[in-house]
C-alpha positions as CSV (number, residue, x, y, z in Angstrom):
1,X,-1.8,7.1,-20.7
2,X,-2.1,4.6,-17.8
3,X,-3.0,6.3,-14.5
4,X,-3.8,4.9,-11.1
5,X,-6.3,7.1,-9.2
6,X,-6.5,7.1,-5.4
7,X,-9.0,8.4,-2.9
8,X,-7.4,8.7,0.5
9,X,-9.2,11.7,1.8
10,X,-12.7,10.5,2.6
11,X,-14.5,7.7,4.5
12,X,-14.2,5.1,1.8
13,X,-10.7,4.7,0.4
14,X,-10.6,3.6,-3.2
15,X,-8.4,3.0,-6.2
16,X,-9.1,3.2,-10.0
17,X,-7.1,2.4,-13.1
18,X,-7.7,4.4,-16.3
19,X,-6.1,3.9,-19.7
20,X,-6.7,7.0,-21.7
21,X,-10.5,7.7,-21.5
22,X,-11.3,4.1,-20.5
23,X,-11.9,3.1,-16.9
24,X,-10.3,-0.4,-16.7
25,X,-10.7,-1.4,-13.0
26,X,-11.9,0.2,-9.8
27,X,-12.6,-0.9,-6.2
28,X,-13.1,0.3,-2.7
29,X,-10.7,-0.9,0.0
30,X,-13.6,-2.0,2.3
31,X,-14.6,-4.7,-0.1
32,X,-11.2,-6.4,0.2
33,X,-10.4,-5.7,3.9
34,X,-14.0,-6.4,5.0
35,X,-13.9,-3.3,7.2
36,X,-17.0,-1.1,6.6
37,X,-16.1,2.3,5.3
38,X,-12.4,1.5,5.4
39,X,-10.4,4.7,5.2
40,X,-6.9,3.1,5.3
41,X,-4.6,3.5,2.3
42,X,-6.2,1.3,-0.5
43,X,-3.4,-1.2,-0.8
44,X,-5.6,-4.2,-1.7
45,X,-7.8,-2.2,-4.1
46,X,-4.9,-0.8,-6.1
47,X,-3.0,-4.1,-6.2
48,X,-6.1,-5.8,-7.5
49,X,-6.7,-3.1,-10.1
50,X,-3.2,-3.5,-11.4
51,X,-3.3,-7.3,-11.3
52,X,-6.5,-7.5,-13.3
53,X,-5.1,-5.2,-15.9
54,X,-1.8,-7.2,-16.0
55,X,0.2,-4.1,-15.1
56,X,3.0,-3.3,-12.6
57,X,4.2,0.0,-11.2
58,X,6.7,0.4,-14.0
59,X,3.8,0.3,-16.6
60,X,2.1,3.4,-15.0
61,X,2.5,6.8,-16.5
62,X,1.5,8.3,-13.1
63,X,-0.6,8.3,-10.0
64,X,-3.3,10.8,-9.3
65,X,-4.6,11.6,-5.8
66,X,-8.0,13.2,-5.2
67,X,-6.8,15.6,-2.6
68,X,-4.4,18.5,-3.1
69,X,-2.3,19.0,0.1
70,X,-0.7,22.2,-1.3
71,X,-4.1,23.8,-0.5
72,X,-3.3,23.1,3.1
73,X,0.4,24.2,3.1
74,X,-0.1,27.7,4.3
75,X,0.3,26.7,7.9
76,X,3.2,27.2,10.2
77,X,4.7,23.8,10.9
78,X,8.2,24.6,12.0
79,X,8.5,21.7,14.5
80,X,9.9,18.4,13.4
81,X,10.0,16.8,16.9
82,X,8.9,13.4,15.6
83,X,11.2,13.1,12.6
84,X,13.3,10.4,14.3
85,X,10.3,8.1,14.3
86,X,8.8,9.2,11.0
87,X,11.6,10.2,8.6
88,X,9.2,10.4,5.7
89,X,7.8,13.6,7.2
90,X,10.6,15.5,5.6
91,X,8.7,15.1,2.4
92,X,6.0,17.4,3.8
93,X,8.1,19.5,6.2
94,X,10.0,21.3,3.5
95,X,7.0,22.2,1.2
96,X,5.0,23.2,4.2
97,X,7.5,25.8,5.4
98,X,8.6,26.9,1.9
99,X,5.0,27.8,1.1
100,X,4.9,30.1,4.2
101,X,8.4,31.4,3.9
102,X,8.2,32.3,0.2
103,X,4.5,33.4,0.3
104,X,3.7,31.0,-2.6
105,X,0.0,30.5,-3.6
106,X,-1.0,26.9,-4.3
107,X,-2.3,25.7,-7.7
108,X,-5.3,23.4,-8.2
109,X,-2.9,20.5,-8.7
110,X,0.5,19.6,-7.4
111,X,3.1,17.2,-8.8
112,X,5.7,15.2,-7.1
113,X,8.3,12.8,-8.6
114,X,9.0,10.1,-6.1
115,X,9.8,6.4,-6.1
116,X,10.1,6.5,-9.9
117,X,6.5,7.7,-10.2
118,X,4.9,11.0,-11.2
119,X,2.3,11.7,-8.5
120,X,-0.3,14.4,-9.1
121,X,-2.4,15.8,-6.3
122,X,-5.7,17.2,-7.6
123,X,-8.2,19.5,-5.8
124,X,-10.8,17.3,-4.3
125,X,-13.7,19.0,-6.1
126,X,-11.9,18.9,-9.4
127,X,-11.6,15.1,-9.0
128,X,-15.3,15.0,-8.2
129,X,-16.1,17.1,-11.2
130,X,-14.1,14.9,-13.5
131,X,-15.7,11.7,-12.1
132,X,-19.1,13.0,-13.5
133,X,-18.1,15.2,-16.5
134,X,-15.7,12.7,-18.1
135,X,-18.2,9.7,-17.7
136,X,-21.3,11.6,-18.9
137,X,-23.1,11.0,-22.2
138,X,-21.9,14.3,-23.5
139,X,-18.5,15.9,-24.4
140,X,-19.5,19.2,-22.9
141,X,-21.9,20.8,-20.4
142,X,-22.1,22.3,-16.9
143,X,-20.7,20.6,-13.9
144,X,-21.7,21.1,-10.3
145,X,-20.2,19.5,-7.2
146,X,-21.6,19.7,-3.6
147,X,-20.3,17.8,-0.6
148,X,-19.3,18.4,3.1
149,X,-15.8,19.8,2.2
150,X,-12.7,19.4,0.2
151,X,-9.4,21.2,1.0
152,X,-11.3,24.5,1.1
153,X,-14.3,24.1,-1.3
154,X,-17.7,22.7,-0.4
155,X,-19.5,23.6,-3.7
156,X,-18.3,24.4,-7.2
157,X,-20.0,25.5,-10.4
158,X,-18.2,25.2,-13.8
159,X,-18.2,23.8,-17.3
160,X,-16.4,21.0,-19.1
161,X,-15.3,20.7,-22.7
162,X,-12.5,19.0,-24.6
163,X,-10.8,17.7,-21.5
164,X,-11.0,21.0,-19.7
165,X,-12.9,21.7,-16.5
166,X,-13.3,25.4,-15.8
167,X,-14.6,26.4,-12.3
168,X,-16.6,29.7,-12.4
169,X,-17.7,29.9,-8.7
170,X,-16.9,28.3,-5.4
171,X,-18.4,28.2,-1.8
172,X,-15.8,27.6,0.9
173,X,-15.8,25.8,4.2
174,X,-17.3,26.2,6.8
175,X,-20.3,27.3,4.7
176,X,-21.4,23.9,3.4
177,X,-24.6,22.3,2.2
178,X,-23.3,18.9,3.0
179,X,-22.1,19.8,6.5
180,X,-25.5,21.4,7.1
181,X,-27.2,18.1,6.4
182,X,-24.6,16.0,8.3
183,X,-24.8,18.2,11.4
184,X,-28.6,17.7,11.5
185,X,-28.0,13.9,11.0
186,X,-25.9,13.9,14.2
187,X,-28.4,16.1,15.9
188,X,-31.0,13.4,15.2
189,X,-28.9,10.8,16.8
190,X,-27.3,9.2,13.7
191,X,-23.7,9.0,12.6
192,X,-22.7,12.0,10.5
193,X,-21.1,11.5,7.1
194,X,-22.6,8.0,7.1
195,X,-26.3,7.9,8.0
196,X,-27.7,10.7,6.0
197,X,-29.7,8.3,4.0
198,X,-31.5,7.2,7.2
199,X,-32.6,10.8,7.8
200,X,-33.8,11.0,4.2
201,X,-35.9,7.9,4.7
202,X,-37.2,9.0,8.1
203,X,-38.9,12.1,6.7
204,X,-41.5,10.1,4.8
205,X,-43.2,9.3,8.2
206,X,-43.7,12.9,9.1
207,X,-46.9,14.9,9.4
208,X,-46.3,17.5,6.6
209,X,-48.0,20.2,8.6
210,X,-45.6,19.7,11.5
211,X,-42.7,19.5,9.1
212,X,-43.7,22.8,7.5
213,X,-43.5,24.5,10.9
214,X,-40.0,23.3,11.4
215,X,-39.1,24.1,7.8
216,X,-39.7,27.8,8.5
217,X,-37.2,27.6,11.4
218,X,-34.6,25.5,9.4
219,X,-34.6,28.1,6.6
220,X,-33.5,30.8,9.1
221,X,-30.2,29.0,9.7
222,X,-28.6,29.8,6.3
223,X,-28.6,32.5,3.7
224,X,-28.8,31.5,0.0
225,X,-29.0,34.2,-2.6
226,X,-27.1,35.8,-5.6
227,X,-25.1,39.0,-5.0
228,X,-23.4,40.8,-7.9
229,X,-24.1,37.8,-10.1
230,X,-22.4,35.3,-7.8
231,X,-23.9,32.6,-5.5
232,X,-23.8,33.3,-1.8
233,X,-24.4,30.4,0.6
234,X,-23.7,31.1,4.3
235,X,-24.6,29.2,7.4
236,X,-25.4,30.9,10.7
237,X,-22.2,29.8,12.4
238,X,-23.6,30.8,15.8
239,X,-25.8,27.7,15.5
240,X,-23.4,25.1,14.1
241,X,-20.2,23.5,15.3
242,X,-19.3,21.2,12.4
243,X,-16.0,23.1,11.9
244,X,-14.9,22.6,15.5
245,X,-12.9,19.4,15.4
246,X,-11.3,19.4,18.8
247,X,-14.2,19.3,21.3
248,X,-17.5,17.5,21.8
249,X,-20.6,18.9,20.1
250,X,-22.7,21.6,21.7
251,X,-26.2,21.3,20.2
252,X,-27.7,24.0,22.5
253,X,-27.7,26.8,20.0
254,X,-29.3,24.7,17.2
255,X,-31.8,23.2,19.6
256,X,-32.8,26.7,20.7
257,X,-33.2,27.8,17.1
258,X,-35.6,25.0,16.1
259,X,-37.3,24.4,19.4
260,X,-36.3,20.7,19.7
261,X,-33.7,19.0,21.8
262,X,-31.0,16.8,20.2
263,X,-31.9,13.1,20.1
264,X,-29.3,10.9,21.9
265,X,-27.9,8.1,19.7
266,X,-30.1,5.1,20.0
267,X,-32.9,7.0,21.7
268,X,-36.6,6.6,20.8
269,X,-38.0,8.2,17.6
270,X,-41.2,10.2,17.6
271,X,-43.2,12.5,15.4
272,X,-40.9,15.5,16.2
273,X,-37.9,13.7,14.7
274,X,-39.9,12.7,11.6
275,X,-40.9,16.3,11.1
276,X,-37.4,17.6,11.5
277,X,-36.1,15.0,9.0
278,X,-38.9,16.1,6.6
279,X,-38.0,19.8,7.0
280,X,-34.3,19.1,6.5
281,X,-34.9,17.2,3.3
282,X,-37.2,19.9,1.9
283,X,-34.7,22.6,2.8
284,X,-31.9,20.5,1.1
285,X,-34.0,20.1,-2.1
286,X,-34.8,23.8,-2.2
287,X,-31.1,24.6,-1.9
288,X,-30.0,22.2,-4.6
289,X,-32.6,23.5,-7.0
290,X,-31.5,27.1,-6.4
291,X,-27.9,26.2,-6.9
292,X,-28.7,24.5,-10.2
293,X,-30.8,27.4,-11.4
294,X,-27.9,29.7,-10.8
295,X,-25.5,27.3,-12.5
296,X,-27.8,27.2,-15.6
297,X,-27.8,31.0,-15.7
298,X,-24.0,31.3,-15.2
299,X,-22.9,28.6,-17.6
300,X,-25.6,28.9,-20.3
301,X,-25.5,25.1,-20.6
302,X,-28.6,22.9,-20.9
303,X,-26.9,19.7,-19.6
304,X,-25.3,19.2,-16.2
305,X,-23.0,16.5,-14.7
306,X,-23.3,16.3,-10.9
307,X,-21.0,14.8,-8.2
308,X,-20.1,15.1,-4.5
309,X,-21.7,13.2,-1.7
310,X,-24.8,15.4,-1.7
311,X,-25.9,13.7,-4.9
312,X,-26.2,10.4,-3.1
313,X,-29.6,11.9,-2.0
314,X,-31.9,9.9,-4.2
315,X,-35.1,11.6,-3.1
316,X,-33.7,15.0,-4.4
317,X,-32.2,13.4,-7.4
318,X,-35.6,12.0,-8.5
319,X,-36.9,15.6,-8.8
320,X,-34.1,17.1,-10.8
321,X,-35.8,16.4,-14.2
322,X,-39.4,17.4,-13.3
323,X,-41.5,20.5,-14.0
324,X,-39.3,23.6,-13.9
325,X,-36.1,21.6,-13.6
326,X,-33.1,23.9,-14.1
327,X,-31.4,21.6,-16.7
328,X,-32.8,19.7,-19.6
329,X,-30.5,16.7,-19.0
330,X,-28.8,15.5,-15.9
331,X,-26.0,13.0,-15.4
332,X,-25.2,11.5,-11.9
333,X,-22.6,8.7,-12.0
334,X,-22.8,5.6,-9.9
335,X,-20.0,7.1,-7.6
336,X,-20.9,10.7,-6.6
337,X,-19.5,10.1,-3.1
338,X,-15.8,10.4,-2.2
339,X,-14.9,6.9,-3.4
340,X,-15.6,8.0,-7.0
341,X,-13.0,10.8,-6.7
342,X,-10.4,8.1,-7.4
343,X,-12.0,7.6,-10.8
344,X,-12.2,11.3,-11.4
345,X,-8.5,11.8,-10.5
346,X,-7.4,9.1,-12.9
347,X,-9.5,10.3,-15.8
348,X,-8.5,14.0,-15.2
349,X,-4.8,13.1,-15.2
350,X,-5.3,11.3,-18.5
351,X,-7.6,13.7,-20.3
352,X,-6.9,17.2,-19.1
353,X,-5.4,19.2,-21.9
354,X,-5.6,16.2,-24.3
355,X,-9.4,15.9,-24.8
356,X,-11.2,12.6,-25.1
357,X,-14.4,11.3,-23.5
358,X,-16.1,8.1,-22.8
359,X,-19.7,7.6,-21.5
360,X,-19.7,5.0,-18.8
361,X,-23.0,3.1,-18.7
362,X,-22.3,0.6,-15.9
363,X,-20.4,0.2,-12.7
364,X,-19.0,-3.3,-12.9
365,X,-15.3,-2.6,-12.6
366,X,-14.5,-4.9,-9.7
367,X,-13.3,-8.5,-9.4
368,X,-15.4,-11.2,-11.0
369,X,-17.3,-14.1,-9.5
370,X,-17.3,-16.8,-12.2
371,X,-18.4,-20.4,-12.3
372,X,-14.9,-21.8,-11.9
373,X,-14.1,-19.5,-9.0
374,X,-17.4,-20.4,-7.3
375,X,-16.7,-24.1,-7.8
376,X,-13.2,-23.7,-6.3
377,X,-14.6,-22.0,-3.2
378,X,-17.3,-24.6,-2.8
379,X,-14.9,-27.5,-3.2
380,X,-12.5,-26.0,-0.6
381,X,-15.3,-25.7,1.9
382,X,-16.8,-29.1,1.0
383,X,-20.1,-27.6,0.1
384,X,-22.5,-29.1,-2.4
385,X,-24.1,-27.2,-5.2
386,X,-26.2,-27.7,-8.3
387,X,-25.1,-26.5,-11.7
388,X,-27.7,-24.3,-13.3
389,X,-28.4,-24.4,-17.0
390,X,-30.3,-21.1,-16.8
391,X,-29.2,-19.1,-13.7
392,X,-31.6,-16.2,-14.4
393,X,-34.6,-18.5,-14.6
394,X,-33.6,-20.3,-11.4
395,X,-33.2,-17.0,-9.5
396,X,-36.6,-15.8,-10.7
397,X,-38.3,-19.0,-9.8
398,X,-36.8,-19.0,-6.3
399,X,-37.8,-15.4,-5.7
400,X,-41.3,-16.0,-7.1
401,X,-41.7,-18.9,-4.7
402,X,-40.9,-16.7,-1.7
403,X,-37.1,-17.2,-1.2
404,X,-34.8,-14.4,-0.2
405,X,-31.9,-15.0,-2.7
406,X,-28.3,-13.9,-2.5
407,X,-26.7,-13.4,-5.9
408,X,-23.1,-12.9,-6.9
409,X,-21.9,-13.1,-10.5
410,X,-19.8,-11.1,-12.9
411,X,-17.8,-8.0,-12.0
412,X,-18.4,-6.3,-8.7
413,X,-20.1,-2.9,-8.7
414,X,-18.1,0.2,-7.9
415,X,-20.0,2.6,-5.7
416,X,-22.4,2.3,-2.7
417,X,-25.2,0.6,-4.5
418,X,-25.6,-3.0,-5.6
419,X,-26.9,-3.1,-9.2
420,X,-27.5,-6.8,-9.7
421,X,-24.0,-8.4,-9.5
422,X,-23.8,-8.4,-5.7
423,X,-27.4,-8.3,-4.7
424,X,-30.1,-9.8,-2.5
425,X,-33.4,-10.3,-4.3
426,X,-36.9,-10.8,-2.9
427,X,-40.5,-10.7,-4.1
428,X,-42.1,-7.2,-3.9
429,X,-45.6,-8.7,-4.0
430,X,-45.2,-10.0,-0.5
431,X,-46.5,-7.2,1.9
432,X,-44.3,-8.6,4.7
433,X,-41.1,-8.8,2.6
434,X,-39.4,-5.7,4.0
435,X,-39.9,-7.0,7.5
436,X,-38.6,-10.4,6.5
437,X,-35.5,-9.1,4.8
438,X,-34.8,-6.8,7.8
439,X,-35.3,-9.4,10.5
440,X,-33.7,-12.4,8.8
441,X,-31.0,-10.9,6.6
442,X,-30.1,-7.2,6.8
443,X,-30.8,-6.4,10.5
444,X,-31.4,-2.8,9.9
445,X,-33.8,-0.1,11.0
446,X,-37.5,-0.7,10.4
447,X,-38.1,2.7,8.7
448,X,-35.6,2.2,5.9
449,X,-37.0,1.2,2.5
450,X,-35.7,-1.1,-0.2
451,X,-35.1,-0.4,-3.9
452,X,-36.6,-1.9,-7.1
453,X,-34.8,-3.1,-10.1
454,X,-37.2,-2.8,-13.1
455,X,-37.1,-3.6,-16.8
456,X,-36.2,-0.2,-18.4
457,X,-38.8,-0.7,-21.1
458,X,-41.6,-0.9,-18.5
459,X,-40.6,1.8,-16.0
460,X,-43.3,4.2,-17.1
461,X,-45.9,1.5,-16.6
462,X,-45.2,1.3,-12.9
463,X,-43.7,4.7,-11.9
464,X,-44.7,8.3,-12.3
465,X,-41.7,9.6,-14.2
466,X,-40.9,12.0,-17.0
467,X,-40.4,10.9,-20.6
468,X,-37.0,9.4,-21.2
469,X,-36.5,8.7,-17.5
470,X,-33.5,6.5,-16.6
471,X,-32.1,5.6,-13.2
472,X,-29.2,3.4,-14.3
473,X,-27.5,3.4,-11.0
474,X,-30.4,3.3,-8.5
475,X,-29.9,7.0,-7.9
476,X,-33.5,8.3,-8.1
477,X,-36.7,7.9,-6.1
478,X,-40.1,8.1,-7.9
479,X,-43.7,7.7,-6.9
480,X,-45.5,4.4,-7.8
481,X,-48.6,4.7,-9.9
482,X,-51.9,4.1,-8.1
483,X,-52.7,0.9,-10.1
484,X,-49.4,-0.7,-9.0
485,X,-49.4,0.1,-5.3
486,X,-51.5,-2.9,-4.4
487,X,-49.4,-5.2,-6.6
488,X,-46.0,-4.4,-5.0
489,X,-46.9,-3.5,-1.4
490,X,-43.6,-4.9,-0.1
491,X,-41.6,-2.1,-1.7
492,X,-43.7,0.9,-1.0
493,X,-42.2,3.5,1.3
494,X,-44.5,5.4,3.7
495,X,-45.0,8.2,1.1
496,X,-45.8,5.8,-1.8
497,X,-42.3,6.1,-3.4
498,X,-39.6,3.6,-4.3
499,X,-35.9,4.1,-5.3
500,X,-35.7,3.0,-8.9
501,X,-33.1,1.1,-10.8
502,X,-33.8,0.9,-14.6
503,X,-32.2,-2.2,-16.2
504,X,-31.7,-2.6,-19.9
505,X,-30.4,-5.7,-21.7
506,X,-27.3,-4.0,-23.3
507,X,-26.0,-2.5,-20.0
508,X,-26.9,-5.2,-17.5
509,X,-27.8,-8.5,-19.3
510,X,-27.6,-10.7,-16.2
511,X,-30.2,-8.8,-14.2
512,X,-32.3,-8.0,-17.3
513,X,-32.6,-11.8,-17.8
514,X,-33.7,-12.3,-14.2
515,X,-36.3,-9.5,-14.4
516,X,-37.6,-10.9,-17.7
517,X,-38.0,-14.4,-16.2
518,X,-39.7,-13.0,-13.1
519,X,-42.1,-10.9,-15.2
520,X,-42.9,-14.0,-17.2
521,X,-43.8,-15.9,-14.0
522,X,-45.6,-13.2,-12.1
523,X,-46.5,-10.4,-14.5
524,X,-44.5,-8.0,-12.4
525,X,-41.5,-6.4,-14.2
526,X,-39.5,-5.6,-11.1
527,X,-37.9,-7.1,-8.1
528,X,-36.7,-6.0,-4.6
529,X,-33.0,-5.5,-4.9
530,X,-30.7,-4.6,-1.9
531,X,-27.0,-4.9,-1.4
532,X,-25.5,-8.3,-0.6
533,X,-24.4,-7.6,3.0
534,X,-25.7,-7.4,6.5
535,X,-25.7,-4.3,8.7
536,X,-22.1,-3.2,9.6
537,X,-20.4,-5.1,6.8
538,X,-19.4,-4.1,3.3
539,X,-21.0,-5.5,0.2
540,X,-19.6,-8.9,-0.6
541,X,-16.7,-9.0,-3.1
542,X,-15.6,-12.7,-3.7
543,X,-17.4,-16.0,-3.7
544,X,-16.0,-16.7,-0.2
545,X,-17.5,-13.4,1.0
546,X,-20.8,-14.4,-0.4
547,X,-20.6,-17.8,1.3
548,X,-19.7,-16.2,4.6
549,X,-22.7,-13.9,4.4
550,X,-25.0,-16.6,3.3
551,X,-24.3,-18.9,6.2
552,X,-24.2,-16.1,8.7
553,X,-27.7,-14.7,8.0
554,X,-31.2,-15.9,7.1
555,X,-30.9,-16.0,3.3
556,X,-32.8,-18.9,1.8
557,X,-30.8,-19.5,-1.4
558,X,-27.4,-18.5,-2.8
559,X,-26.5,-18.3,-6.5
560,X,-22.8,-17.9,-7.4
561,X,-22.7,-17.4,-11.1
562,X,-24.1,-20.7,-12.4
563,X,-24.0,-22.6,-9.0
564,X,-27.0,-23.0,-6.7
565,X,-26.2,-23.4,-3.0
566,X,-28.6,-24.3,-0.2
567,X,-28.1,-24.6,3.5
568,X,-27.6,-28.1,4.8
569,X,-26.0,-29.3,1.6
570,X,-22.5,-30.4,2.9
571,X,-20.3,-32.8,1.0
572,X,-19.0,-36.0,2.6
573,X,-15.5,-37.3,2.1
574,X,-13.7,-36.2,-1.1
575,X,-16.8,-35.8,-3.3
576,X,-16.7,-32.8,-5.6
577,X,-19.6,-30.4,-6.2
């Protein structure tokens, strides 16, 4: 089975190609178009996936879309006044009105034969569930999805086994954990459905006593309990307007409830905003834990796969395996956000009813930067470079010497985090390194921390973490041990934590080699790792993208596979690099 999966419903359009249980290629449209969070139809991404697999449309068994429009058919759309300018609207006009006229209830998937292709439309949360369940280390378990909203659902609880995903419980819009967090994100002056990670970081600067006062008020804004054995999550809709799409926000009711006015976008930040961010994060963590405890009780499973944009919250993720954690084992894929639903749609179309399963240990499913491709780009631009016998050693030496290094090699990561193939590296021993990277390269807010990539075999030496801890996709935040806080001051967040990326030689040999070399030079088994981009731009995809970024910001050094590039090194005449 060869299926092309598409995400066209969220903020980051994407495409993925799966052959049976194997994920062959995947990419987000923004990486090709160079438009941050591009939501246009993923033409470039799907063409690239097919091209790299050597396939054409005629080779596909089908296309799977991570949104089910039949869930939205029960609306009266009798008018077709714009048909003359958009004849294709007939394809939706007839089903829309048939659903109403015949009183037909939609299924969780819809199929359409068109243009010689079988197109399957899946419920959005079903695609999310498949993106985690069918890439997990286990053939069965519980699966929980939480985001802002799909067609109707905002949260689902179920199980997966033998290619089946059975949903036991749902929470429906407008009652939404994700929308709750996003509405507060906008209340704090940030962009909703985009800047939630900024709010997560901001809370670390709060006075916990002030945060606790606001937490009491925040908890009055929703109800979370179990009634008749079923989960109930309800927002106080007198205080929220996230479901009102046709008029400007009115924050007055929410401001009155928490005793704090909304912060205008770009306005100054103070202790009240830090405290609210702290309270929001604690409330979110409490909610997630209660949902997962209920899921454990309902499913009886001891392992859980998690997906949906809410599981991009790395602070909460880092606590899911501690103390009285609801599940013994947790899997969060590299793509819990909407972009990953393209992967889930493709895998579900291939495996549902057929069985099969494949643990995905990495995220390197995008186009490659190789030595020959780097050389071609450098030659075309008449840029000089040096050929490196040992790229990993060269990167480690430059970072240890104080350089901020851009690195692009191998297949591009899928998802929102750079895992060492499209990364910027810097020395965590430098107490000023965060300010340097912010000022000269990333150009982002002062309060946002950076992540650490660390040798997996030494993670417990540096971080407080449970036995068997892994954070393969930079998805968890953990506290740094006291003995190491003075050794890596450039990485420490205000609360003494760092987002962790555990790197093993089998999964990520390139980055493991860099870390091994850096540890040999410095005794420090980790490195500052942030995505290879500047604020407002997507992560780089090609060698040309990397060169554009390198010469447009304050990076000191660029390594393209086995090529070392430095500024000021321009070729003369027809010389070759």
